[in-house]
N, C-alpha and C positions, 0 to 999 in steps of 0.2 A: 444532401448534406445532413449529417447526423448532428443534432443540436446537443449542447452540453447537458440539457435537462434529460436527455435520453441516456447519458453516460453515467454509470454507477461506480462509485468509489467506496471500497470497504476500508475503514480505518480500524486497525487492530492495535490497541494500546491499553495498558492497565491503569493509566492515569486519567481520571475523570476530567481533569483540567485540560489535558492534551486532546482528548476526544471532543470535548465541548468546543475548544478553540478551532480544531480542524473541521468539525462539523459546521460551525458558523461560517468560517472562511470559504469552504468549498460550496456550501449551500448558496452563499452570497454570489459566488462565481457562476452559479447555475447548475451545478452537478447534483445528482441524487446521491445522498450519502447514507451508508449503513455503518454500524459500529459493532465491534465485539471487544470484550475485555480479556479474552483468552483464546488460545488456539482451537480447542475443541468447538467452541461456538463459532469461531471464524470459519473453520472448515465446513461446518453445517451450512452457514450462510453462502459460502462459495458454491457448494453442491446444489443448493436450491435456487440461488439468485444469479449466479454467474456474473460477478462484477467485472467491470472493464479494467479495473486497476485496484491493487491492494497497497495501502500504506501501512507498513508493519514495523512495530517496535520490536527490538530483540529481547529485551529483558521483561518478559511477561510470565505470569504464574502458570502452573500446571505443565506446560510444554513451551520450550523456548521458541523464539522467532526463527532461530537457525533451523530447528527441527521442522517448523512449518514450511520454510522455504524448501527444504529437502523433500518433504511430503508433496508439496505442490508440483515441484519440477519433475518428480518421478511419476506423476499421475497424468495420464493422457488427457483427462478432462480439464485439468487445471494448469498444465505446464505452459500454456501460451498466455496466461494472464500476467501482465506486467506487474512487477513488485518493486516498490521503492521502499528501502529501509529508512526509517526515521528513528534515530537512536542517539543516546547520549554518549555512546562509546566511539572513540575515534581510532580504534585499533586497526592499523593498516593490514596486518595479517588476516584479521577477521574480514575486512573489506575484500581483500583478494579472494579469500575462500568463498564469500557470498557471490562475488561476480562469477567465479568459476561454476557455481551452482545455477546461475542464470538470472540473477536479479537484474533489473534495468538501471537502477540508480541507488544512491546512498546519500543521505543528508543527515548532518549531525544537529542535535539539539544544543542550544535553543534554536528553534526553527526560524529561519529567515523566510517569511511568507512569500516574498517576491521570488526568491530562488525556488522554493517549492512549487509555486504556481508555474514558473517557467519550465521546470522539469516535467510537470504534469502536462502542460500544453505541448511540449515536445513529443511526448508519447502519443497524445491524441491528435496531433497536427494532421497526419495522414487521414484519420477518420473525419476530422472536421472539414477537410478539403474536398471530400467526395461530393 
């Protein structure tokens, strides 16, 4: 069985408040958390650390979250890493597009922590059951 403490989650958001909140909640749940405030830094972390999950805001500086998803899903070394979009935008067309790119889930801000944890646990359930 893989313990939560062995599972790494990368939080990519330009809001310090959101990063601190998610880091605290996920760490309390026993996950190892890494953070990035922009896509270039996030992609470097993914290349070096290979997180088990990425929580990604769409509206971040330098490169958008949508571009990051496209980059990840077209790269053989990153395409199988699950991505949950965590955003303030509830645009259904954008959601459909992101699902077509291969995201695993989509949650709108303000974040309902219980729902987010349930979505994360659903992704990790097969790993935790081993």
